[in-house]
C-alpha positions as CSV (number, residue, x, y, z in Angstrom):
1,X,-1.4,3.4,8.8
2,X,1.5,5.8,9.0
3,X,2.0,8.7,6.5
4,X,5.0,6.8,5.1
5,X,2.9,3.7,4.5
6,X,0.2,5.8,2.8
7,X,2.8,7.5,0.6
8,X,4.3,4.1,-0.3
9,X,0.9,2.7,-1.2
10,X,-0.1,5.7,-3.2
11,X,3.2,5.8,-5.1
12,X,2.8,2.1,-6.0
13,X,-0.8,2.6,-7.1
14,X,0.1,5.6,-9.3
15,X,3.0,3.7,-10.9
16,X,0.5,0.9,-11.7
17,X,-2.0,3.3,-13.2
18,X,0.6,4.9,-15.3
19,X,1.9,1.5,-16.5
20,X,-1.7,0.5,-17.5
21,X,-2.1,3.8,-19.4
22,X,1.3,3.4,-21.2
23,X,0.4,-0.2,-22.2
24,X,-3.0,0.9,-23.5
25,X,-1.5,3.7,-25.5
26,X,0.9,1.3,-27.1
27,X,-2.0,-0.9,-28.0
28,X,-3.9,2.1,-29.5
29,X,-0.8,2.9,-31.6
30,X,-0.8,-0.6,-33.1
31,X,-4.1,-0.2,-34.9
32,X,-6.7,-1.4,-32.5
33,X,-9.9,-2.3,-34.4
34,X,-12.4,0.6,-34.3
35,X,-15.0,-1.4,-32.3
36,X,-12.5,-1.9,-29.5
37,X,-11.0,1.6,-29.5
38,X,-13.8,3.3,-27.6
39,X,-13.7,0.7,-24.8
40,X,-9.9,1.0,-24.5
41,X,-10.1,4.8,-24.4
42,X,-12.7,4.6,-21.6
43,X,-10.5,2.3,-19.6
44,X,-7.5,4.7,-20.1
45,X,-9.6,7.6,-18.9
46,X,-10.6,5.7,-15.8
47,X,-7.0,4.9,-15.0
48,X,-6.0,8.5,-15.6
49,X,-8.6,9.6,-13.1
50,X,-7.3,7.1,-10.5
51,X,-3.7,8.3,-11.1
52,X,-4.8,12.0,-10.7
53,X,-6.7,11.2,-7.5
54,X,-3.8,9.2,-6.1
55,X,-1.4,12.1,-6.9
56,X,-3.7,14.6,-5.2
57,X,-3.8,12.4,-2.1
58,X,-0.1,12.0,-2.2
59,X,0.3,15.8,-2.3
60,X,-2.1,16.3,0.6
61,X,-0.3,13.8,2.7
62,X,3.1,15.4,1.9
63,X,1.7,18.9,2.7
64,X,0.2,17.6,6.0
65,X,3.5,16.0,7.0
66,X,5.4,19.2,6.3
67,X,3.2,21.2,8.6
């Protein structure tokens, strides 16, 4: 896989993770029952970690391609 393909895939994944987090936050804003709130927050934290990891990978690929 080329650097360009990796960048495209990572950017697509990050966009999806951010969309999931945005959707989850909108659900939280609309009075999620307390028993579901903890599970939703856990899912959002996982998606945030995935987005952060993908962004770190994207930065590494970009730095590598600039060398």
